[in-house]
N, C-alpha and C positions, 0 to 999 in steps of 0.2 A: 336753261336760259335761252334767250332768243339768238338766232343766227344772224350774221350780217345780211342786210337786204340789198344794199348797194353802196358803192363807194364813188367818191368824186374827188379828183385832185386838181388843184390850180396853182399857178405861180403867182406869188405876191412880191412885187419888186421893192417896196419901201414900207417903213413903219406906218406912214399915213395910210397906205393901202391896206395894211393889216387891220388898222382901226376901222376903216371903211368896211372891210369884210365882216368885222364884228357887228357893225350897224346893220348890214344886210341880213346876217344870220339871225339877229335879234327878231326880225320880222317873222321868222319861221318858228320861234320859240314860244312856249306857253307854260303856264303853271304846271308843275309836275315833270318838267324836262330836266334830265341829268346830262351835263356835258362834261366829258373828261378831256383835259388838255394834256398832251404829251409833247415834250421837246426839251432839248438841252437848256441849260441856264442861258438866258439872254435870247432865246429863240423868238420870243414875241407873244408868249402866252398871256401876260398881263396886258399887253397892248391890244390884243384881240378882245380880252375881257373888258377893257375900257370902252371899246366900240360897242360891245354887247350892252354895257350900262347905258351908253348914250342912246342906243337904239330902243332899249326897253324904257327909257325915260325914268331912271332911278335917281334918287337924291345922293349927293356926296361924290367926291372924287374916287374913282376906282383905282386903287393902288395895290401893290402886292401885299397880301396879308401874311407874309412869311413869319413874322414874329408873333402875331396874334392868332394865327392859324385860320381864322374865319372872320369875315365881315358880312354884315347884312346891310344891303342898300335898299331902303324902302322906296316904293314907287312914288313919283310925283303926281301921277294920274291914276287911272283905273287898272293898270297892268300889274303883273306879279312883282314881288320883290326879287332882287338878285342876291343870292347867297354865294359869296366868292370864298373858296377854300384853297389853301395852299398846303398840300400834304407832304411837302418836301422834307420837313423835319420829323414826320411821323414814320416810324420804321415798320409798324405792323400793318395788319389788314383792317377790315371793318371794325373789329373789336376795339382797336385803339382809337378809332374815330367815333365810337358810340357816344362819348361825352359831348360831341358836337350836335347830337340829336338831328342828324341829317335826315333820318327816316321820318321825323316829325315835320321838318321844314319842307321836304320835297313835294308833297302834294300841292301846296299853295305857293311854291316859289320856283324860279329857275335856279338850279344849283349847278355851279361851275366849279370843278375840282381840278386844280393844277396838280400834276404829279399823281393823279388819281388812279391810273391804270394799275390793276392788281390789288386795289385797296377798297374800292366802293362799288364795283359792278353788282354786288349782291343786293344793292338797294332797290334795283328795278331791272326788269327784263328789257325795258326800252331805254336806250341811251344813245348819245351821239359821241363818238370818239373823234377827236381832232388831233392829228399829229402834225407838228410843225418842224420842218427840217431845213437847215441852211443849205443852199446850193453852192455857195462860195464864201470866201472871206473868213472873218474871225469866228471862233467857236469856243465853247468852254466857259469856265467861271469868270474870266476876265473880260468877257465880251459885253458890250453895251447893248441892252435890249433895243434901244432906239436907233441902233445903227441901221443903215439902209442896205444891208446885205439881202440879196434875193432869197426868198423862202419858197418851198413847196409845201402846201397845206393839203392834207388828205383827210377828208371827212368820211366817216363810216357810220351809217345809221344802222342800229341794231334793234330788233324787235318790231312789233306791229305798228307802233307809233310812227316809225320812220319809213315804213314800207311805201307809203304813198307820197312822201315828200320828194320834190325834185331838187336835189342838192345842186344840180348843174345850173340852176337859176342864180346861184351865188357868183358864178364866174363873170 
């Protein structure tokens, strides 16, 4: 598998700024990209994905797919669809996720997997890991995702696809 090429961290002070980061990140994404989102419950993974959906110009409100596991948001224009997966309820690795046909969806879509670390890396050597950490305030299950606690977002591009991308342009 590919090794990390570079890493970039930035501080995101509010939920609105997290959504805006998603919109900016969407400009770098293209069909075939796999984005893994890691962070505690309420860290802002779905808020970031909402911004990705807005930036990609997809149809439908981007909400957490926790109970349906995956949602496909078709493009309104000529861009790729967004496949939004929440692997929180899935205990196993890629085998357990095979029913989602992510390997079939990936080449023509942007696939975003919340809680995907350790579960879907085998799909491709090229992926973007996004880790969201709260720097202060509430945490854990009772926390509201929309709270305005400051976060540190660390993006790590893995594989040849991300070698030339300037992730610092997102700051």
